[in-house]
All heavy atoms as TSV, in Angstrom:
chain	resi	resn	atom	element	x	y	z
A	1	MET	N	N	-7.981	-2.451	-10.913
A	1	MET	CA	C	-7.478	-1.297	-10.181
A	1	MET	C	C	-5.977	-1.097	-10.533
A	1	MET	O	O	-5.214	-2.097	-10.549
A	1	MET	CB	C	-7.640	-1.506	-8.686
A	1	MET	CG	C	-6.967	-0.453	-7.847
A	1	MET	SD	S	-7.183	-0.725	-6.063
A	1	MET	CE	C	-7.165	0.968	-5.514
A	2	THR	N	N	-5.615	0.113	-10.792
A	2	THR	CA	C	-4.202	0.466	-10.988
A	2	THR	C	C	-3.817	1.354	-9.793
A	2	THR	O	O	-4.443	2.375	-9.570
A	2	THR	CB	C	-3.965	1.184	-12.284
A	2	THR	OG1	O	-4.391	0.337	-13.360
A	2	THR	CG2	C	-2.544	1.593	-12.463
A	3	VAL	N	N	-2.788	0.966	-9.113
A	3	VAL	CA	C	-2.341	1.668	-7.940
A	3	VAL	C	C	-1.253	2.670	-8.326
A	3	VAL	O	O	-0.413	2.384	-9.161
A	3	VAL	CB	C	-1.778	0.673	-6.906
A	3	VAL	CG1	C	-1.178	1.318	-5.706
A	3	VAL	CG2	C	-2.883	-0.274	-6.462
A	4	THR	N	N	-1.299	3.863	-7.708
A	4	THR	CA	C	-0.273	4.868	-7.886
A	4	THR	C	C	0.220	5.286	-6.502
A	4	THR	O	O	-0.368	4.866	-5.491
A	4	THR	CB	C	-0.809	6.126	-8.635
A	4	THR	OG1	O	-1.713	6.819	-7.704
A	4	THR	CG2	C	-1.511	5.794	-9.919
A	5	LYS	N	N	1.244	6.121	-6.436
A	5	LYS	CA	C	1.731	6.591	-5.171
A	5	LYS	C	C	0.671	7.406	-4.433
A	5	LYS	O	O	0.682	7.507	-3.215
A	5	LYS	CB	C	2.975	7.398	-5.345
A	5	LYS	CG	C	4.204	6.590	-5.792
A	5	LYS	CD	C	5.493	7.324	-5.749
A	5	LYS	CE	C	5.568	8.481	-6.732
A	5	LYS	NZ	N	6.903	9.050	-6.827
A	6	ALA	N	N	-0.263	7.998	-5.162
A	6	ALA	CA	C	-1.324	8.814	-4.579
A	6	ALA	C	C	-2.501	8.003	-4.070
A	6	ALA	O	O	-3.369	8.532	-3.378
A	6	ALA	CB	C	-1.788	9.858	-5.578
A	7	THR	N	N	-2.541	6.709	-4.392
A	7	THR	CA	C	-3.640	5.861	-3.983
A	7	THR	C	C	-3.644	5.693	-2.457
A	7	THR	O	O	-2.544	5.524	-1.851
A	7	THR	CB	C	-3.500	4.449	-4.655
A	7	THR	OG1	O	-3.458	4.605	-6.066
A	7	THR	CG2	C	-4.691	3.552	-4.285
A	8	LEU	N	N	-4.791	5.772	-1.878
A	8	LEU	CA	C	-4.913	5.621	-0.427
A	8	LEU	C	C	-4.761	4.158	-0.047
A	8	LEU	O	O	-5.272	3.266	-0.737
A	8	LEU	CB	C	-6.271	6.121	0.062
A	8	LEU	CG	C	-6.567	7.604	-0.135
A	8	LEU	CD1	C	-7.959	7.916	0.401
A	8	LEU	CD2	C	-5.514	8.487	0.482
A	9	ILE	N	N	-4.055	3.905	1.035
A	9	ILE	CA	C	-3.846	2.567	1.507
A	9	ILE	C	C	-5.183	1.845	1.730
A	9	ILE	O	O	-5.373	0.686	1.382
A	9	ILE	CB	C	-3.004	2.526	2.814
A	9	ILE	CG1	C	-1.609	3.005	2.470
A	9	ILE	CG2	C	-2.994	1.167	3.433
A	9	ILE	CD1	C	-0.709	3.190	3.686
A	10	GLY	N	N	-6.144	2.569	2.346
A	10	GLY	CA	C	-7.454	2.007	2.573
A	10	GLY	C	C	-8.147	1.542	1.312
A	10	GLY	O	O	-8.821	0.480	1.310
A	11	ASP	N	N	-7.995	2.255	0.210
A	11	ASP	CA	C	-8.604	1.888	-1.043
A	11	ASP	C	C	-7.982	0.613	-1.594
A	11	ASP	O	O	-8.633	-0.264	-2.170
A	11	ASP	CB	C	-8.468	3.010	-2.097
A	11	ASP	CG	C	-9.329	4.225	-1.733
A	11	ASP	OD1	O	-10.211	4.109	-0.879
A	11	ASP	OD2	O	-9.052	5.312	-2.315
A	12	VAL	N	N	-6.692	0.485	-1.413
A	12	VAL	CA	C	-5.977	-0.711	-1.873
A	12	VAL	C	C	-6.461	-1.959	-1.093
A	12	VAL	O	O	-6.779	-2.960	-1.654
A	12	VAL	CB	C	-4.432	-0.602	-1.783
A	12	VAL	CG1	C	-3.728	-1.877	-2.184
A	12	VAL	CG2	C	-3.926	0.553	-2.626
A	13	LEU	N	N	-6.532	-1.779	0.237
A	13	LEU	CA	C	-6.959	-2.895	1.080
A	13	LEU	C	C	-8.421	-3.244	0.864
A	13	LEU	O	O	-8.780	-4.421	0.901
A	13	LEU	CB	C	-6.758	-2.501	2.543
A	13	LEU	CG	C	-5.281	-2.333	2.981
A	13	LEU	CD1	C	-5.188	-1.775	4.389
A	13	LEU	CD2	C	-4.545	-3.648	2.875
A	14	ASP	N	N	-9.250	-2.243	0.591
A	14	ASP	CA	C	-10.634	-2.496	0.297
A	14	ASP	C	C	-10.793	-3.307	-1.012
A	14	ASP	O	O	-11.669	-4.160	-1.131
A	14	ASP	CB	C	-11.483	-1.207	0.228
A	14	ASP	CG	C	-11.667	-0.568	1.585
A	14	ASP	OD1	O	-11.451	-1.250	2.614
A	14	ASP	OD2	O	-12.031	0.629	1.612
A	15	TYR	N	N	-9.959	-2.977	-1.969
A	15	TYR	CA	C	-9.997	-3.664	-3.264
A	15	TYR	C	C	-9.564	-5.101	-3.145
A	15	TYR	O	O	-10.160	-6.000	-3.705
A	15	TYR	CB	C	-9.156	-2.902	-4.300
A	15	TYR	CG	C	-9.225	-3.523	-5.635
A	15	TYR	CD1	C	-10.329	-3.281	-6.454
A	15	TYR	CD2	C	-8.220	-4.315	-6.166
A	15	TYR	CE1	C	-10.418	-3.818	-7.752
A	15	TYR	CE2	C	-8.315	-4.857	-7.429
A	15	TYR	CZ	C	-9.380	-4.617	-8.204
A	15	TYR	OH	O	-9.457	-5.184	-9.458
A	16	ASP	N	N	-8.476	-5.327	-2.388
A	16	ASP	CA	C	-7.945	-6.694	-2.195
A	16	ASP	C	C	-7.187	-6.716	-0.886
A	16	ASP	O	O	-6.072	-6.245	-0.784
A	16	ASP	CB	C	-7.021	-7.067	-3.373
A	16	ASP	CG	C	-6.557	-8.513	-3.298
A	16	ASP	OD1	O	-6.548	-9.132	-2.216
A	16	ASP	OD2	O	-6.183	-9.081	-4.350
A	17	VAL	N	N	-7.827	-7.332	0.100
A	17	VAL	CA	C	-7.243	-7.436	1.456
A	17	VAL	C	C	-5.921	-8.133	1.446
A	17	VAL	O	O	-5.073	-7.885	2.291
A	17	VAL	CB	C	-8.262	-7.988	2.440
A	17	VAL	CG1	C	-8.418	-9.485	2.225
A	17	VAL	CG2	C	-7.821	-7.719	3.859
A	18	ASN	N	N	-5.676	-9.004	0.491
A	18	ASN	CA	C	-4.406	-9.759	0.449
A	18	ASN	C	C	-3.224	-8.888	0.099
A	18	ASN	O	O	-2.067	-9.323	0.274
A	18	ASN	CB	C	-4.527	-10.867	-0.574
A	18	ASN	CG	C	-5.545	-11.921	-0.113
A	18	ASN	OD1	O	-5.565	-12.309	1.068
A	18	ASN	ND2	N	-6.363	-12.403	-1.010
A	19	THR	N	N	-3.424	-7.644	-0.298
A	19	THR	CA	C	-2.330	-6.736	-0.575
A	19	THR	C	C	-1.653	-6.291	0.743
A	19	THR	O	O	-0.581	-5.749	0.730
A	19	THR	CB	C	-2.768	-5.475	-1.353
A	19	THR	OG1	O	-3.808	-4.820	-0.607
A	19	THR	CG2	C	-3.249	-5.829	-2.721
A	20	ALA	N	N	-2.304	-6.571	1.867
A	20	ALA	CA	C	-1.747	-6.226	3.178
A	20	ALA	C	C	-0.359	-6.775	3.356
A	20	ALA	O	O	0.511	-6.199	3.969
A	20	ALA	CB	C	-2.638	-6.671	4.283
A	21	GLN	N	N	-0.090	-7.977	2.756
A	21	GLN	CA	C	1.205	-8.614	2.880
A	21	GLN	C	C	2.331	-7.709	2.395
A	21	GLN	O	O	3.441	-7.706	3.000
A	21	GLN	CB	C	1.228	-9.933	2.096
A	21	GLN	CG	C	1.089	-9.731	0.567
A	21	GLN	CD	C	1.044	-10.993	-0.232
A	21	GLN	OE1	O	1.772	-11.916	0.035
A	21	GLN	NE2	N	0.129	-11.082	-1.165
A	22	PHE	N	N	2.081	-6.932	1.376
A	22	PHE	CA	C	3.113	-6.046	0.836
A	22	PHE	C	C	3.468	-4.870	1.755
A	22	PHE	O	O	4.561	-4.399	1.856
A	22	PHE	CB	C	2.749	-5.533	-0.563
A	22	PHE	CG	C	2.501	-6.656	-1.534
A	22	PHE	CD1	C	1.260	-6.909	-2.028
A	22	PHE	CD2	C	3.537	-7.521	-1.884
A	22	PHE	CE1	C	1.003	-7.941	-2.878
A	22	PHE	CE2	C	3.302	-8.590	-2.735
A	22	PHE	CZ	C	2.011	-8.788	-3.240
A	23	PHE	N	N	2.402	-4.383	2.477
A	23	PHE	CA	C	2.612	-3.329	3.456
A	23	PHE	C	C	3.334	-3.891	4.693
A	23	PHE	O	O	4.242	-3.270	5.222
A	23	PHE	CB	C	1.268	-2.724	3.863
A	23	PHE	CG	C	0.605	-1.998	2.697
A	23	PHE	CD1	C	-0.452	-2.565	2.005
A	23	PHE	CD2	C	1.004	-0.740	2.281
A	23	PHE	CE1	C	-1.091	-1.947	0.964
A	23	PHE	CE2	C	0.426	-0.066	1.230
A	23	PHE	CZ	C	-0.627	-0.684	0.534
A	24	PHE	N	N	2.928	-5.114	5.110
A	24	PHE	CA	C	3.598	-5.721	6.268
A	24	PHE	C	C	5.090	-5.975	5.965
A	24	PHE	O	O	5.910	-5.793	6.856
A	24	PHE	CB	C	2.932	-7.077	6.619
A	24	PHE	CG	C	1.567	-6.923	7.195
A	24	PHE	CD1	C	0.582	-7.928	6.951
A	24	PHE	CD2	C	1.210	-5.883	7.993
A	24	PHE	CE1	C	-0.693	-7.849	7.504
A	24	PHE	CE2	C	-0.081	-5.776	8.570
A	24	PHE	CZ	C	-1.012	-6.782	8.293
A	25	GLU	N	N	5.420	-6.365	4.774
A	25	GLU	CA	C	6.791	-6.646	4.389
A	25	GLU	C	C	7.715	-5.447	4.623
A	25	GLU	O	O	8.941	-5.649	4.848
A	25	GLU	CB	C	6.895	-7.051	2.925
A	25	GLU	CG	C	6.438	-8.459	2.617
A	25	GLU	CD	C	6.402	-8.776	1.111
A	25	GLU	OE1	O	6.821	-7.952	0.311
A	25	GLU	OE2	O	5.938	-9.883	0.819
A	26	ILE	N	N	7.188	-4.250	4.487
A	26	ILE	CA	C	8.060	-3.080	4.641
A	26	ILE	C	C	7.849	-2.362	5.991
A	26	ILE	O	O	8.254	-1.225	6.191
A	26	ILE	CB	C	7.864	-2.087	3.469
A	26	ILE	CG1	C	6.456	-1.583	3.381
A	26	ILE	CG2	C	8.365	-2.707	2.161
A	26	ILE	CD1	C	6.270	-0.454	2.379
A	27	GLY	N	N	7.182	-3.098	6.933
A	27	GLY	CA	C	7.096	-2.566	8.288
A	27	GLY	C	C	5.870	-1.778	8.617
A	27	GLY	O	O	5.764	-1.156	9.670
A	28	MET	N	N	4.893	-1.736	7.688
A	28	MET	CA	C	3.648	-1.038	7.943
A	28	MET	C	C	2.647	-2.013	8.582
A	28	MET	O	O	1.900	-2.667	7.969
A	28	MET	CB	C	3.081	-0.497	6.630
A	28	MET	CG	C	3.876	0.547	6.026
A	28	MET	SD	S	3.044	1.213	4.525
A	28	MET	CE	C	4.378	2.064	3.758
A	29	HIS	N	N	2.755	-2.053	9.929
A	29	HIS	CA	C	1.923	-3.028	10.672
A	29	HIS	C	C	0.694	-2.395	11.254
A	29	HIS	O	O	-0.065	-3.041	11.954
A	29	HIS	CB	C	2.766	-3.705	11.755
A	29	HIS	CG	C	3.919	-4.444	11.236
A	29	HIS	ND1	N	3.810	-5.706	10.684
A	29	HIS	CD2	C	5.241	-4.152	11.134
A	29	HIS	CE1	C	4.990	-6.094	10.275
A	29	HIS	NE2	N	5.890	-5.190	10.497
A	30	CYS	N	N	0.477	-1.141	11.001
A	30	CYS	CA	C	-0.643	-0.427	11.590
A	30	CYS	C	C	-1.783	-0.187	10.620
A	30	CYS	O	O	-2.407	0.858	10.602
A	30	CYS	CB	C	-0.158	0.906	12.146
A	30	CYS	SG	S	0.672	1.934	10.930
A	31	LEU	N	N	-2.047	-1.177	9.775
A	31	LEU	CA	C	-3.053	-1.012	8.704
A	31	LEU	C	C	-4.473	-0.821	9.207
A	31	LEU	O	O	-5.319	-0.337	8.499
A	31	LEU	CB	C	-2.980	-2.189	7.719
A	31	LEU	CG	C	-1.656	-2.357	7.005
A	31	LEU	CD1	C	-1.707	-3.555	6.121
A	31	LEU	CD2	C	-1.278	-1.098	6.217
A	32	GLY	N	N	-4.764	-1.212	10.442
A	32	GLY	CA	C	-6.089	-1.047	10.983
A	32	GLY	C	C	-6.304	0.363	11.542
A	32	GLY	O	O	-7.442	0.752	11.840
A	33	CYS	N	N	-5.255	1.116	11.680
A	33	CYS	CA	C	-5.318	2.472	12.215
A	33	CYS	C	C	-6.080	3.359	11.198
A	33	CYS	O	O	-5.772	3.368	10.031
A	33	CYS	CB	C	-3.930	2.992	12.419
A	33	CYS	SG	S	-3.801	4.739	12.725
A	34	PRO	N	N	-7.049	4.133	11.735
A	34	PRO	CA	C	-7.795	5.013	10.836
A	34	PRO	C	C	-6.922	5.973	10.024
A	34	PRO	O	O	-7.178	6.262	8.839
A	34	PRO	CB	C	-8.706	5.774	11.761
A	34	PRO	CG	C	-8.843	4.916	12.992
A	34	PRO	CD	C	-7.542	4.184	13.065
A	35	HIS	N	N	-5.841	6.451	10.641
A	35	HIS	CA	C	-4.941	7.371	9.933
A	35	HIS	C	C	-4.284	6.716	8.761
A	35	HIS	O	O	-4.178	7.251	7.695
A	35	HIS	CB	C	-3.927	7.954	10.916
A	35	HIS	CG	C	-2.933	8.917	10.252
A	35	HIS	ND1	N	-3.370	10.135	9.825
A	35	HIS	CD2	C	-1.652	8.775	9.881
A	35	HIS	CE1	C	-2.329	10.751	9.226
A	35	HIS	NE2	N	-1.287	9.948	9.286
A	36	SER	N	N	-3.836	5.472	8.906
A	36	SER	CA	C	-3.118	4.797	7.837
A	36	SER	C	C	-4.029	4.511	6.707
A	36	SER	O	O	-3.605	4.515	5.534
A	36	SER	CB	C	-2.449	3.508	8.336
A	36	SER	OG	O	-3.404	2.505	8.590
A	37	ARG	N	N	-5.272	4.219	6.925
A	37	ARG	CA	C	-6.226	3.918	5.863
A	37	ARG	C	C	-6.499	5.161	5.001
A	37	ARG	O	O	-6.822	5.046	3.841
A	37	ARG	CB	C	-7.554	3.380	6.417
A	37	ARG	CG	C	-7.327	1.932	6.982
A	37	ARG	CD	C	-8.601	1.298	7.310
A	37	ARG	NE	N	-9.565	1.242	6.238
A	37	ARG	CZ	C	-9.642	0.370	5.257
A	37	ARG	NH1	N	-8.786	-0.620	5.225
A	37	ARG	NH2	N	-10.542	0.414	4.367
A	38	GLY	N	N	-6.307	6.345	5.539
A	38	GLY	CA	C	-6.517	7.559	4.776
A	38	GLY	C	C	-5.237	8.140	4.242
A	38	GLY	O	O	-5.267	9.246	3.671
A	39	GLU	N	N	-4.153	7.454	4.393
A	39	GLU	CA	C	-2.850	7.921	3.983
A	39	GLU	C	C	-2.523	7.380	2.566
A	39	GLU	O	O	-2.856	6.257	2.267
A	39	GLU	CB	C	-1.823	7.398	5.006
A	39	GLU	CG	C	-0.543	8.125	5.043
A	39	GLU	CD	C	0.292	7.636	6.253
A	39	GLU	OE1	O	0.327	6.426	6.551
A	39	GLU	OE2	O	0.921	8.493	6.840
A	40	SER	N	N	-1.884	8.168	1.759
A	40	SER	CA	C	-1.451	7.666	0.460
A	40	SER	C	C	-0.259	6.747	0.614
A	40	SER	O	O	0.430	6.775	1.634
A	40	SER	CB	C	-1.069	8.805	-0.471
A	40	SER	OG	O	0.176	9.380	-0.103
A	41	ILE	N	N	-0.044	5.931	-0.373
A	41	ILE	CA	C	1.118	5.042	-0.347
A	41	ILE	C	C	2.422	5.886	-0.232
A	41	ILE	O	O	3.305	5.517	0.499
A	41	ILE	CB	C	1.138	4.156	-1.598
A	41	ILE	CG1	C	-0.035	3.126	-1.495
A	41	ILE	CG2	C	2.477	3.434	-1.733
A	41	ILE	CD1	C	-0.180	2.258	-2.726
A	42	GLU	N	N	2.467	6.956	-0.982
A	42	GLU	CA	C	3.673	7.808	-0.943
A	42	GLU	C	C	3.944	8.361	0.453
A	42	GLU	O	O	5.042	8.356	0.953
A	42	GLU	CB	C	3.552	8.936	-1.964
A	42	GLU	CG	C	4.772	9.801	-2.023
A	42	GLU	CD	C	4.721	10.773	-3.158
A	42	GLU	OE1	O	3.655	11.295	-3.506
A	42	GLU	OE2	O	5.808	11.003	-3.788
A	43	GLU	N	N	2.870	8.859	1.107
A	43	GLU	CA	C	2.993	9.441	2.463
A	43	GLU	C	C	3.447	8.365	3.439
A	43	GLU	O	O	4.355	8.616	4.243
A	43	GLU	CB	C	1.642	10.002	2.944
A	43	GLU	CG	C	1.214	11.234	2.211
A	43	GLU	CD	C	-0.271	11.579	2.444
A	43	GLU	OE1	O	-1.059	10.703	2.744
A	43	GLU	OE2	O	-0.542	12.787	2.359
A	44	ALA	N	N	2.868	7.191	3.351
A	44	ALA	CA	C	3.232	6.078	4.269
A	44	ALA	C	C	4.688	5.664	4.080
A	44	ALA	O	O	5.412	5.386	5.026
A	44	ALA	CB	C	2.315	4.924	4.092
A	45	CYS	N	N	5.099	5.579	2.820
A	45	CYS	CA	C	6.485	5.187	2.509
A	45	CYS	C	C	7.473	6.264	2.976
A	45	CYS	O	O	8.567	5.873	3.471
A	45	CYS	CB	C	6.655	4.973	1.018
A	45	CYS	SG	S	5.967	3.369	0.488
A	46	GLN	N	N	7.110	7.498	2.939
A	46	GLN	CA	C	8.025	8.522	3.454
A	46	GLN	C	C	8.194	8.369	4.967
A	46	GLN	O	O	9.323	8.459	5.457
A	46	GLN	CB	C	7.428	9.951	3.183
A	46	GLN	CG	C	7.581	10.353	1.764
A	46	GLN	CD	C	6.876	11.705	1.472
A	46	GLN	OE1	O	6.057	12.170	2.239
A	46	GLN	NE2	N	7.127	12.243	0.276
A	47	VAL	N	N	7.110	8.107	5.679
A	47	VAL	CA	C	7.169	7.921	7.123
A	47	VAL	C	C	7.980	6.684	7.506
A	47	VAL	O	O	8.755	6.708	8.461
A	47	VAL	CB	C	5.740	7.801	7.721
A	47	VAL	CG1	C	5.761	7.338	9.159
A	47	VAL	CG2	C	4.962	9.126	7.567
A	48	HIS	N	N	7.882	5.635	6.694
A	48	HIS	CA	C	8.568	4.388	7.011
A	48	HIS	C	C	9.895	4.273	6.280
A	48	HIS	O	O	10.563	3.216	6.427
A	48	HIS	CB	C	7.664	3.198	6.605
A	48	HIS	CG	C	6.468	3.055	7.544
A	48	HIS	ND1	N	6.532	2.352	8.713
A	48	HIS	CD2	C	5.225	3.565	7.476
A	48	HIS	CE1	C	5.397	2.421	9.319
A	48	HIS	NE2	N	4.575	3.156	8.601
A	49	GLY	N	N	10.312	5.295	5.563
A	49	GLY	CA	C	11.618	5.289	4.907
A	49	GLY	C	C	11.767	4.213	3.845
A	49	GLY	O	O	12.833	3.603	3.723
A	50	THR	N	N	10.715	3.997	3.053
A	50	THR	CA	C	10.771	2.955	2.036
A	50	THR	C	C	10.464	3.554	0.667
A	50	THR	O	O	10.004	4.699	0.533
A	50	THR	CB	C	9.793	1.808	2.319
A	50	THR	OG1	O	8.452	2.361	2.413
A	50	THR	CG2	C	10.098	1.089	3.648
A	51	ASP	N	N	10.730	2.781	-0.374
A	51	ASP	CA	C	10.590	3.226	-1.754
A	51	ASP	C	C	9.161	3.055	-2.236
A	51	ASP	O	O	8.705	1.898	-2.431
A	51	ASP	CB	C	11.568	2.454	-2.629
A	51	ASP	CG	C	11.556	2.844	-4.075
A	51	ASP	OD1	O	10.712	3.671	-4.468
A	51	ASP	OD2	O	12.386	2.348	-4.815
A	52	ALA	N	N	8.438	4.134	-2.417
A	52	ALA	CA	C	7.029	4.092	-2.848
A	52	ALA	C	C	6.901	3.480	-4.222
A	52	ALA	O	O	5.969	2.735	-4.503
A	52	ALA	CB	C	6.426	5.481	-2.793
A	53	ASP	N	N	7.806	3.805	-5.122
A	53	ASP	CA	C	7.766	3.281	-6.504
A	53	ASP	C	C	7.856	1.745	-6.513
A	53	ASP	O	O	7.123	1.106	-7.224
A	53	ASP	CB	C	8.847	3.885	-7.388
A	53	ASP	CG	C	8.612	5.345	-7.634
A	53	ASP	OD1	O	7.455	5.748	-7.963
A	53	ASP	OD2	O	9.561	6.140	-7.552
A	54	ALA	N	N	8.771	1.220	-5.696
A	54	ALA	CA	C	8.909	-0.228	-5.614
A	54	ALA	C	C	7.650	-0.901	-5.046
A	54	ALA	O	O	7.252	-1.945	-5.546
A	54	ALA	CB	C	10.132	-0.586	-4.756
A	55	LEU	N	N	7.051	-0.302	-4.036
A	55	LEU	CA	C	5.828	-0.850	-3.453
A	55	LEU	C	C	4.677	-0.836	-4.468
A	55	LEU	O	O	3.994	-1.808	-4.642
A	55	LEU	CB	C	5.478	-0.104	-2.200
A	55	LEU	CG	C	4.195	-0.589	-1.492
A	55	LEU	CD1	C	4.263	-2.074	-1.125
A	55	LEU	CD2	C	3.907	0.263	-0.254
A	56	VAL	N	N	4.534	0.265	-5.133
A	56	VAL	CA	C	3.470	0.417	-6.158
A	56	VAL	C	C	3.654	-0.621	-7.251
A	56	VAL	O	O	2.679	-1.251	-7.664
A	56	VAL	CB	C	3.462	1.851	-6.720
A	56	VAL	CG1	C	2.608	1.916	-7.969
A	56	VAL	CG2	C	2.929	2.826	-5.678
A	57	LYS	N	N	4.881	-0.796	-7.686
A	57	LYS	CA	C	5.195	-1.801	-8.744
A	57	LYS	C	C	4.797	-3.177	-8.260
A	57	LYS	O	O	4.146	-3.947	-8.975
A	57	LYS	CB	C	6.631	-1.708	-9.082
A	57	LYS	CG	C	7.039	-2.689	-10.197
A	57	LYS	CD	C	8.524	-2.539	-10.557
A	57	LYS	CE	C	8.835	-3.370	-11.780
A	57	LYS	NZ	N	9.754	-4.453	-11.520
A	58	LYS	N	N	5.184	-3.532	-7.054
A	58	LYS	CA	C	4.896	-4.863	-6.518
A	58	LYS	C	C	3.411	-5.108	-6.403
A	58	LYS	O	O	2.930	-6.172	-6.758
A	58	LYS	CB	C	5.549	-4.992	-5.156
A	58	LYS	CG	C	5.578	-6.436	-4.613
A	58	LYS	CD	C	6.261	-6.520	-3.259
A	58	LYS	CE	C	7.754	-6.565	-3.462
A	58	LYS	NZ	N	8.437	-6.968	-2.196
A	59	ILE	N	N	2.684	-4.124	-5.899
A	59	ILE	CA	C	1.192	-4.254	-5.789
A	59	ILE	C	C	0.553	-4.382	-7.113
A	59	ILE	O	O	-0.313	-5.247	-7.321
A	59	ILE	CB	C	0.604	-3.071	-4.973
A	59	ILE	CG1	C	1.111	-3.149	-3.519
A	59	ILE	CG2	C	-0.924	-3.091	-5.032
A	59	ILE	CD1	C	0.772	-1.898	-2.704
A	60	ASN	N	N	0.952	-3.568	-8.068
A	60	ASN	CA	C	0.343	-3.644	-9.440
A	60	ASN	C	C	0.656	-4.965	-10.115
A	60	ASN	O	O	-0.222	-5.545	-10.815
A	60	ASN	CB	C	0.791	-2.446	-10.294
A	60	ASN	CG	C	0.027	-1.210	-9.938
A	60	ASN	OD1	O	-1.179	-1.230	-9.687
A	60	ASN	ND2	N	0.696	-0.050	-9.951
A	61	GLU	N	N	1.846	-5.482	-9.912
A	61	GLU	CA	C	2.191	-6.784	-10.492
A	61	GLU	C	C	1.299	-7.897	-9.892
A	61	GLU	O	O	0.842	-8.749	-10.580
A	61	GLU	CB	C	3.671	-7.133	-10.274
A	61	GLU	CG	C	4.596	-6.288	-11.171
A	61	GLU	CD	C	6.056	-6.490	-10.862
A	61	GLU	OE1	O	6.429	-7.080	-9.829
A	61	GLU	OE2	O	6.886	-5.939	-11.637
A	62	TYR	N	N	1.100	-7.827	-8.581
A	62	TYR	CA	C	0.307	-8.790	-7.897
A	62	TYR	C	C	-1.142	-8.714	-8.405
A	62	TYR	O	O	-1.779	-9.708	-8.774
A	62	TYR	CB	C	0.325	-8.527	-6.386
A	62	TYR	CG	C	-0.771	-9.259	-5.652
A	62	TYR	CD1	C	-0.661	-10.617	-5.322
A	62	TYR	CD2	C	-1.910	-8.593	-5.232
A	62	TYR	CE1	C	-1.685	-11.285	-4.646
A	62	TYR	CE2	C	-2.951	-9.248	-4.562
A	62	TYR	CZ	C	-2.813	-10.609	-4.272
A	62	TYR	OH	O	-3.799	-11.252	-3.604
A	63	LEU	N	N	-1.716	-7.478	-8.516
A	63	LEU	CA	C	-3.078	-7.343	-8.982
A	63	LEU	C	C	-3.260	-7.765	-10.444
A	63	LEU	O	O	-4.258	-8.357	-10.790
A	63	LEU	CB	C	-3.581	-5.895	-8.777
A	63	LEU	CG	C	-3.658	-5.409	-7.332
A	63	LEU	CD1	C	-4.005	-3.931	-7.283
A	63	LEU	CD2	C	-4.669	-6.248	-6.563
A	64	ALA	N	N	-2.251	-7.501	-11.284
A	64	ALA	CA	C	-2.375	-7.875	-12.694
A	64	ALA	C	C	-2.298	-9.380	-12.877
A	64	ALA	O	O	-2.899	-9.913	-13.824
A	64	ALA	CB	C	-1.196	-7.211	-13.444
A	65	ALA	N	N	-1.635	-10.094	-11.951
A	65	ALA	CA	C	-1.495	-11.533	-12.105
A	65	ALA	C	C	-2.768	-12.292	-11.656
A	65	ALA	O	O	-2.868	-13.505	-11.814
A	65	ALA	CB	C	-0.274	-12.000	-11.311
A	66	LYS	N	N	-3.677	-11.569	-11.026
A	66	LYS	CA	C	-4.884	-12.280	-10.480
A	66	LYS	C	C	-5.832	-12.624	-11.583
A	66	LYS	O	O	-6.008	-12.055	-12.531
A	66	LYS	CB	C	-5.594	-11.330	-9.514
A	66	LYS	CG	C	-4.864	-11.235	-8.183
A	66	LYS	CD	C	-5.607	-10.384	-7.214
A	66	LYS	CE	C	-6.828	-11.173	-6.894
A	66	LYS	NZ	N	-7.659	-10.679	-5.843
């Protein structure tokens, strides 16, 4: 899986639940919420005031190293 800013958070979590750690690190603690699972990484980062590109990079590096 290659993650982009348009990737839904739910899709990332379904692919690898251990990616939750990266969302928790930036304050996204509501991952069980139905709305957050249908939200793109970019949308969630805008709401939480974080850098979507940095989060995408970190997740992709983690997935590539598996």
